[in-house]
N, C-alpha and C positions, 0 to 999 in steps of 0.2 A: 551189527547193523550200524550204519553211519547216520549221524544227525544232519541230514542234508535237507533243510527246509527251504524250498524255493521262494517263500514269502518273507523270509527273514531279511532284515536290512543288512547290508554288508558291514562287516566289522572293519573299521578303519581307525588308524591312529590319528585322530583329529588334533591338529595343532591350532590352538586359538591364537589369533593374531591380535595384537594390541591395537585397538581402534584409536584413531587420532581423536584427541579430546575436542569435541565440538563445542563451540562457544555456547554459553547458556542463553536460553530464550530471553528476550527483553521482557521486563515486567509490564504488567497491565497499566500501572500508573505511569510509568515512563512513556509507554506508547501513547497514552491519552494526552500527556503533557506535550509530547512531540507533535501530535496532531493539532493540539491547541495552538502551539507556537506557529506552526505552518499556516493555520487558518487565520490567525491574527495578523500575520505578516501579509498574507494575500489581501485581507480586508483593509489593512492600512494603506495599501497601494491603490486598490480598485475603488474604495468608497469615495475618496475625494474626486476621482474621475467621474463617477456616476453622479455625484452631487453637483459638481460645477458644470456638467454637461446639460443639466436640466432634466435628466432622466428621473432623478429622485423626486423632483417636484411633480412630474407627470404621474409617477406611480402613487404618490401620496394624495394627489387630487382624484384618484380613482380612474385615471385614463390609462388603461392597460397598454402594455407594449405590444406592438404587432409582431408577427412572426419574423419579419426581416430585422426588426430592431432587437428582438430577443436573440436571434442567431448572431447578430453583430456583437452584442454584449458577451455572448458565449465565447466567440472567437477572441475577443479582447481579453477575457478572463484566462483562456488557454495560453495566449501569448505571454501574459503576465506570469502565469504559473511556470511556464517553461523558462522565462527570463530569470525568475527567482530560484527555481529548483533544478533547472535543466543540467547545469554543469555537474553539480553534486550527484544528481540522480544517475546520469549516464556514465560518470567517471568513477564515482565512489559508492554507488548504490545507496545513497543517503539523501534525505531532504535536509533543509536547514535545521528543523526540529530534531531529527534523528542525529545529525552531526553534533549539535549542541549537547545532546544527552547521551552520546557515545553508543548509538545503535546503528545497525546496518541491515539492509535487505539482502537476503541470500536465497538461492534456489534450494529446493528440496533435493534435487538430484545432482546439482553442480553448484559450486559457490557463485560463479558469475551468472547473472541473469541477463538475457538479451534485452536490448533497449526497447524492443517492441512489447515484450512482456512487462517490463518495468513501467513504461508509460501507458501503453495501450490497455493492458488488462487490469493493472492496479489503479490507474487514475482516470484516463480518458473515458473508458467504458462507464465508470460510475459517475463522472461529470455529465455524460450524456443522459444516463438514466435519471439523474436528479432533475432533469428538465421535463420529464414526461409525467404528467399528472397520473396518479394511480400507481404507476410503476415506481415512482420515487419513494415508495414505502420501503424499498430495499435499503435506503439510506439509514433507516432505523435498524434493520436486521443486520446489516453488515458489521457494525462495530460490536453488536451484542454477542457475536460468535466468538469474541475474544475470551469469553468465560468458559470455553471448551478447554479440555486438558492440554491440547497442543497450542493454545493461544493464537490460533490462526483465524483471522477474519475472513469474510466472504471474498474480498479482493485477494487475499493471500491464497485461498483455495483455488480460485480461478487462474491466478498467475503461477501457481506452483512455487510460492515463496513463503518465507517466514522471516520474522525480524529477530535478530540476535543482538546481544551486547557485543560491543567492539572491545577486545582485550586492551587493557592499558599497556602502553609501551613503557618498557623498563628504562 
């Protein structure tokens, strides 16, 4: 009698291929410091504009900003963000903070990430959500997800990205 089991997996001589060494994930501290650098850079540019325009005095006096004014400031903030980060983001998949600390944004399925995902899913979506009362609680949840094993925040999960260390050039 032959041992012909139709449910047995086929016997094959499997050759394991050497996987290309993926760069290590960026550390939590480095990512935090990079985000801090980016935030301080943005604030250093936009705060004087807000202050000298009189908008700061209006807010401190308890005069809320109307919807039109809020949208205007949002658009100004996005233009400043793109002016500061755009070239690095779209050409090298880095922000100023990531560049200074040798980190890079890469895709989970492919190294290069399309510009729409880089800006739209990682940044613009969360900038918009930060403006909506109640929903802006996501701004607290987003960075806390970095404590997961794969060190991916909510914006990484939505964009299909991760942040890795850039190998030092010899």
